N, C-alpha and C positions, 0 to 999 in steps of 0.2 A: 816554642810556637804556641799561640793561643788556639783554643778549640775552633773558633771561627775561621782562622787561617788554615788549619788542618782540613776542615770540611771543604772550604773553598778550593784548596789545592786539589783535593780528590775529585771534586765536582768538575773542575776545569779539565782534569785528565779524562774523566768519563765523557764529557761533552766532545772533546777533541777526538778521542779514539773510538768512541762507540756511538753516542747520540747523533753525531754529525753524519753518520753513515745510515741512520734510520730515517727514511722519509715518512711522510704522513701515512702513506699506504704502501705496503710491500707486495708486489706481485711477482711470483716466480714463473719464469717462462721457459727455462731450460735447465739442464743438469748442472751446468757450471754455477748458475745462480743459486740452485739448491744447495750445492756444496758451500758456496760463499755465505749463504744465510745460516747454514748449520754452524759454520765457524763463528759468525757474528752472534748467533744465539749463545754459543758457549762462552764467548767473551762477555756478553751481557750478564749471564748468570754468574760468571766468575767475579765480575765487578760487584754484583749484588752481595755475593758471599763475602767479599773483602770488606764491603761497607758495613755489613752486619757484624763482622768480626771486630772491626775498628770501633764500632759503637759499643760492643760488649766489653772491650778493653776499658772503656770509660765508665760504663754503667755497672759492670759487675762489682767493682769495689764499693761503689755507692750503695748498691742494693745490699751487699754484705754488711755494710756499715748501718744501713737502715734496719736490717734484720737484728743486728746486735743491739741497736738502740731500743727497738721494740721489745726484745727479750728482757733487756735490763729494766725497762720502765713498766712492763706489763704487771708484775706482782704488786707494785705500788698503786698503779691505776686500779687494779682489781680490788685492793683493800679499800681504797677511797670509794669506789663504786658500791661495794658491799655496805660500807658504813652509811653513806647517804641513802642507800636503798632502804635501810632499816628506818631511818628518820622519815623518808618519803612514805613508807607504809604506815607508820604510826600517825602521821598527819592525816593521811587519807581516812584511816579508820576512825580517828577521833572526830574529824570533820563530819563524816557520815553519821556518827552517833548524835552529835549536837544538832545536826540538821534534822534528823528524824524526830528528836525530842521537841525542837522548836516548831516544826511543821505540825506535830500532833497537838501542841498547845494552841497554836494559831487556829487549827481546824476546830478544836473544841470551843474556843472563844467565838468563832464565827457561827457555829451551830447554836450556841447559847444566845448569841445576839439575834439570830434569825428567829429563834423560839420566842424571845421577848417581843420582837417586832410583830409576830403573828398574834401574840396575846394582846398587844397594845391596839391592834386593829379592832378588837372587840370592845376594849374599855375606853378607847379614845386617848389613852395616855401617850404623851410624846416621849419617844425613846431617843436619847442622844447616842451618837456613835462613840463607842468605847475606844480608848487608846489601846493599841496592841499590847498584850501582857508580856510579850517577848519580841525582841527585834528579829526579823528574818535573818537567817545565817547566809552571809554572802559567800561567793566562791573565792574570795581573796583573803589570805591571812597576812596581816601586816606586822612585821617584827620591828626591832629598833634599827636594823641595818638594811633590811630589804623586805621584799614581799614575795609570797608564794601564791600562785593562782592554781586552783584545783579544776581540772578540765576533764571532760568526758569525750571520748572518741569511739566510733564504731569500728569493729573489726569484722571482716566478712570471710567466711569459709564455705566453700562449695561442698555440700553433703551429697547431693544427688543431681548430677548434671542433666539427667533426663527430665527432672521435674521443673527445671528452670524455664520460664516463658521464652518462647522462640525469639521474641523481639529483643531479648538480652543476649542474643548470639551464643547461646549454650555456654554460659559461664564467662562472659566478658566482665571481669571484675570492675573495670572503669564504668561500664554502663550500669552494673548492679549498684555500685556506690552512688552514682549520680541519681538513679531512680529512687533509691531509699532516702537519700538526703532531700529529694524533692517532695515525696509524698509520705515519708515516715511509716510506710506500710511493710509488713513482712513479705519476704520474697520466697516462694516455694523452692525448695532444694538448697536454700542458703541459710547457714547458721549465722545469725547476726548477734554479736555480743558487745557489751559496753565495757570499755577499758578506762579506768580512772587513772590519771597521771597528774604530775605537778610541773609547773614552770616557775622557776625562781629567778629573781634578779636583785642586785643591790640597788639601793636608792641612789 
């Protein structure tokens, strides 16, 4: 017998022997009705217990199989996660390094260009815009088979609930996050940190 038929058979039994006896509202008016309702309550709870037990007969082996599968796969998944975690960390560190270097060079070039422009104002010399000495470092690394985007997200941790402004409902993280994303200002009582992570995909 299929699962659907087993459930339907049990449901029909409950409807006929229990649910049909339960009206929209039960009002007890005498001792006999009280006894009958007590019996009816016992029947209802017994049916619920039977239904839960029958469900467990089906789900317990499935859950045990799931647990065994998770235990079998967990070491391999952990190894993979550890390995790509090292690559992830190396990419983030190197990207941060070349971005700092490129930004420093571009800033130096901009400062030198600004100085030349100021000097040219006195001499009347025409200064042409210089081509950037280095390309700005983008947030995406493109490989031969895929690409990795380096992203930054904010993490929020309440340090002092009493210091948080009352309009943020004493530590409502959703409101804290929304306010910070709107005005990018520090929030008293909340430690806001930036977490760098990667998102990779195949081409």
